[in-house]
C-alpha positions in Angstrom: -54.8 32.0 -30.3 -53.8 29.0 -32.4 -51.2 26.5 -31.4 -48.8 27.9 -33.9 -49.2 31.5 -32.6 -48.8 30.2 -29.0 -45.6 28.5 -29.9 -44.3 31.6 -31.7 -45.0 33.7 -28.6 -43.2 31.0 -26.4 -40.2 31.1 -28.7 -40.0 35.0 -28.3 -40.1 34.6 -24.6 -37.4 32.0 -24.6 -35.2 34.3 -26.9 -35.7 37.0 -24.3 -34.4 34.7 -21.6 -31.5 33.7 -23.8 -30.6 37.4 -24.1 -30.7 37.8 -20.3 -28.4 34.7 -20.0 -25.9 35.9 -22.4 -25.7 39.3 -20.5 -25.3 37.4 -17.1 -22.5 35.2 -18.8 -20.6 38.3 -19.9 -20.9 40.1 -16.6 -19.6 36.9 -14.8 -16.7 36.6 -17.2 -15.7 40.3 -16.7 -16.0 39.9 -12.9 -13.8 36.9 -12.8 -11.0 38.7 -14.4 -11.6 41.7 -12.1 -11.1 39.7 -8.9 -8.2 37.6 -10.4 -6.4 40.8 -11.1 -6.9 41.9 -7.5 -5.5 38.5 -6.4 -2.4 39.0 -8.7 -1.8 42.5 -7.4 -2.0 41.3 -3.8 0.6 38.6 -4.5 3.2 41.4 -4.8 2.0 43.0 -1.6 2.3 39.6 0.2 6.0 39.5 -0.7 6.4 42.9 1.0 4.8 41.6 4.2 7.0 38.4 4.1 10.0 40.7 3.8 8.8 42.7 6.8 8.6 39.4 8.9 12.0 38.4 7.5 13.6 41.7 8.7 12.1 41.3 12.1 13.3 37.7 12.5 16.8 38.3 11.2 17.3 41.2 13.5 16.3 39.1 16.4 18.7 36.5 15.3 21.6 39.0 15.1 20.7 40.4 18.5 20.8 36.9 20.0 17.1 37.0 21.1 14.5 34.2 20.7 13.6 33.9 17.0 9.9 34.1 17.5 8.7 37.2 19.4 6.5 36.6 22.5 3.5 38.1 20.7 3.5 35.3 18.1 4.8 32.5 20.4 2.2 32.9 23.2 -0.4 30.4 22.2 -1.0 26.9 23.6 -1.2 23.7 21.6 -4.7 23.1 23.0 -6.8 25.9 21.7 -9.6 27.2 23.8 -12.0 27.9 20.9 -11.9 28.0 17.1 -13.7 30.4 14.9 -14.4 29.4 11.3 -15.2 32.1 8.7 -16.9 30.6 5.6 -17.1 32.5 2.4 -20.1 31.9 0.1 -22.5 34.1 -1.9 -25.5 36.4 -1.4 -26.7 35.8 -4.9 -27.9 32.6 -6.5 -27.5 31.0 -10.0 -24.1 29.7 -9.1 -24.5 25.9 -9.1 -23.3 24.1 -6.1 -20.8 26.8 -5.1 -22.3 27.3 -1.5 -23.1 23.7 -0.9 -19.5 22.6 -1.8 -17.7 25.1 0.6 -20.1 24.5 3.3 -19.8 20.7 3.1 -15.9 21.0 3.0 -15.8 23.3 6.0 -17.9 21.0 8.1 -15.9 18.0 7.2 -12.6 19.8 7.9 -13.9 21.1 11.2 -15.1 17.7 12.2 -11.7 16.3 11.4 -10.1 18.7 14.0 -11.7 16.8 16.8 -12.6 19.9 18.7 -13.6 19.7 22.4 -16.3 22.4 21.9 -18.4 23.8 19.1 -16.7 26.2 16.8 -17.8 29.7 16.4 -19.2 29.9 12.8 -19.4 33.1 10.8 -20.4 33.4 7.2 -20.0 35.8 4.4 -23.0 35.2 2.2 -26.6 34.4 3.1 -26.8 31.6 0.7 -24.7 29.6 3.1 -27.5 29.6 5.6 -29.4 26.8 4.1 -26.7 24.1 3.8 -25.3 25.0 7.3 -28.7 25.2 9.1 -29.6 21.9 7.5 -26.8 20.4 9.4 -28.1 22.0 12.6 -25.2 24.6 12.8 -25.6 27.8 14.6 -24.5 30.9 12.7 -22.9 33.4 15.1 -22.3 36.2 12.7 -23.1 37.0 9.2 -21.3 39.4 6.8 -22.6 40.8 3.4 -20.6 39.7 0.3 -19.0 42.7 -1.5 -20.5 43.6 -4.9 -17.1 45.0 -6.2 -13.4 44.8 -5.5 -13.3 48.2 -3.8 -15.9 47.0 -1.2 -13.7 44.0 -0.2 -11.6 46.4 2.0 -14.8 47.3 4.1 -15.5 43.6 4.5 -11.9 42.8 5.8 -12.1 45.7 8.2 -15.5 44.5 9.5 -14.2 40.9 9.9 -11.1 42.1 11.8 -13.2 44.0 14.2 -15.3 40.9 14.8 -12.2 38.7 15.4 -11.1 41.2 18.0 -14.4 41.0 19.8 -14.4 37.2 19.6 -11.0 37.1 21.2 -12.1 39.3 24.0 -15.6 37.9 24.8 -15.7 34.4 23.2 -12.2 33.1 24.1 -11.4 32.6 20.4 -7.7 31.9 19.9 -7.7 30.2 16.5 -9.3 31.5 13.2 -9.6 29.4 10.1 -10.9 30.6 6.7 -12.9 28.4 4.3 -13.3 29.6 0.8 -13.3 28.5 -2.8 -10.4 29.5 -5.1 -10.3 29.3 -8.9 -8.6 26.5 -10.5 -8.7 26.3 -14.4 -11.4 27.6 -16.6 -14.7 27.7 -14.7 -13.6 25.2 -12.1 -12.6 25.9 -8.4 -11.6 24.1 -5.4 -12.4 24.5 -1.7 -9.5 25.7 0.5 -8.8 25.9 4.2 -6.3 28.5 5.6 -5.4 29.2 9.2 -5.4 32.9 9.8 -4.5 32.9 13.4 -2.3 32.1 15.0 0.2 32.8 12.4 2.0 29.5 11.2 5.3 29.3 13.2 6.6 26.8 10.6 6.1 29.5 8.0 8.0 32.0 10.2 10.9 29.6 10.7 11.1 29.0 7.0 11.3 32.8 6.3 14.1 33.1 8.8 16.1 30.5 6.9 15.9 32.4 3.6 19.0 34.3 2.7 18.7 38.1 2.5 18.9 39.4 -1.0 21.6 42.1 -0.4 24.9 42.4 1.5 23.3 44.8 3.9 22.0 43.7 7.2 18.3 44.7 7.6 17.7 47.0 10.4 14.5 48.1 12.2 14.3 51.9 13.0 11.1 51.8 15.0 9.9 50.1 18.1 9.8 46.3 17.4 6.4 45.7 19.2 4.7 48.5 17.3 6.3 47.3 14.0 5.1 43.8 14.7 1.6 44.8 15.7 1.2 46.9 12.4 2.8 43.9 10.4 0.3 41.4 11.9 -2.7 43.7 11.1 -1.5 44.0 7.5 -1.0 40.3 7.3 -4.6 39.6 8.5 -6.0 42.2 6.2 -4.1 40.7 3.2 -5.3 37.1 3.7 -8.9 38.1 4.4 -8.8 40.1 1.3 -7.3 37.3 -0.7 -9.8 34.8 0.6 -12.8 37.2 -0.3 -11.4 38.0 -3.7 -10.7 34.3 -4.5 -14.2 33.3 -3.3 -15.8 36.0 -5.5 -13.7 35.0 -8.5 -14.9 31.4 -7.8 -18.5 32.4 -7.4 -18.4 34.1 -10.8 -16.7 31.1 -12.4 -19.4 28.9 -11.1 -22.1 31.3 -12.3 -20.5 31.5 -15.8 -20.5 27.7 -15.9 -24.2 27.7 -15.0 -25.0 30.3 -17.5 -23.1 28.3 -20.2 -25.2 25.2 -19.4 -28.4 27.4 -19.3 -27.5 28.9 -22.7 -27.1 25.5 -24.3 -30.4 24.3 -22.8 -32.1 27.3 -24.0 -30.7 27.0 -27.5 -31.8 23.3 -27.5 -35.2 24.5 -26.3 -35.5 27.1 -29.1 -34.5 24.5 -31.7 -37.2 22.1 -30.4 -39.9 24.9 -30.4 -38.9 26.2 -33.8 -39.1 22.7 -35.3 -42.5 22.1 -33.7 -43.6 25.6 -35.0 -42.5 24.8 -38.4 -44.3 21.4 -38.3 -47.5 23.0 -37.1 -47.2 25.7 -39.7 -46.6 23.1 -42.4 -49.5 21.1 -41.1 -51.8 24.2 -41.2 -50.7 25.1 -44.8 -51.3 21.5 -45.9 -54.6 21.6 -44.3 -55.6 24.9 -46.0 -54.4 23.5 -49.4 -56.5 20.4 -49.0 -59.5 22.5 -48.2 -58.9 24.6 -51.4 -58.5 21.4 -53.4 -61.6 19.9 -51.9 -63.6 23.0 -52.6 -62.3 23.0 -56.1 -63.3 19.5 -56.7 -66.7 20.1 -55.2 -67.3 23.0 -57.6 -66.1 20.8 -60.5 -68.5 17.9 -59.7 -71.5 20.5 -59.6 -71.1 22.8 -62.6 -73.4 25.7 -62.6 -76.5 25.2 -64.7 
């Protein structure tokens, strides 16, 4: 195979890679919107949960009971053990997505000044390398959902794990670490305390005025209502963290694919220019051979 033929074959291979990158870029763009829509929908549901807490708190206020129910107030200032749940990815080709959230989580955990090592759980096997490189032990690992519908299964699995940690590992504080979309293909790491529920947030809810003239009234057992409300609250924010992380992962992948596409296009341009140069050189050489042959025949006419 000549150099020109070899270059032509290379160009075809790079063009095939370009088609794959374009497909991955399109899939990432579609996925981003899918997860962002899920976050938008859950924004409405979060307001329903806030209303539930507001009803509970205002009823306790009207009944002259302590504002914060014992189930929410019974935690000490000095926590026994912290559990950190870090959301990453199972798939690659997403730039520094996993490294950024891992670095952020470890930095924030160190800033807490904990008396003992946190229990670290991850969603996404790609987090193993950056965390293990810092000699961190991963207590539990969850698979990253491949679609919005599968996030429900992940949240249920994490909730069961949290209950187990509370019973057997003395965990009384749970913090989520995940990337959330910003603008375009950018994202930022975020920390959110899942448990215990922020008492300042509850106090702020109690100060909000009710939207109607009717006094809110619970028609079911307060403890049962609160337990159900807390479970919905935990499920909601686990879902939001997972969806935001998946949207960010695909945003990072889209950015990587855009860079790859540009590099591939530059490579194709370079290869095409080289191919044309070699083809021109080959054509010129062939023409010179023809001219040389003609001149040789002209110098030696047949007798």
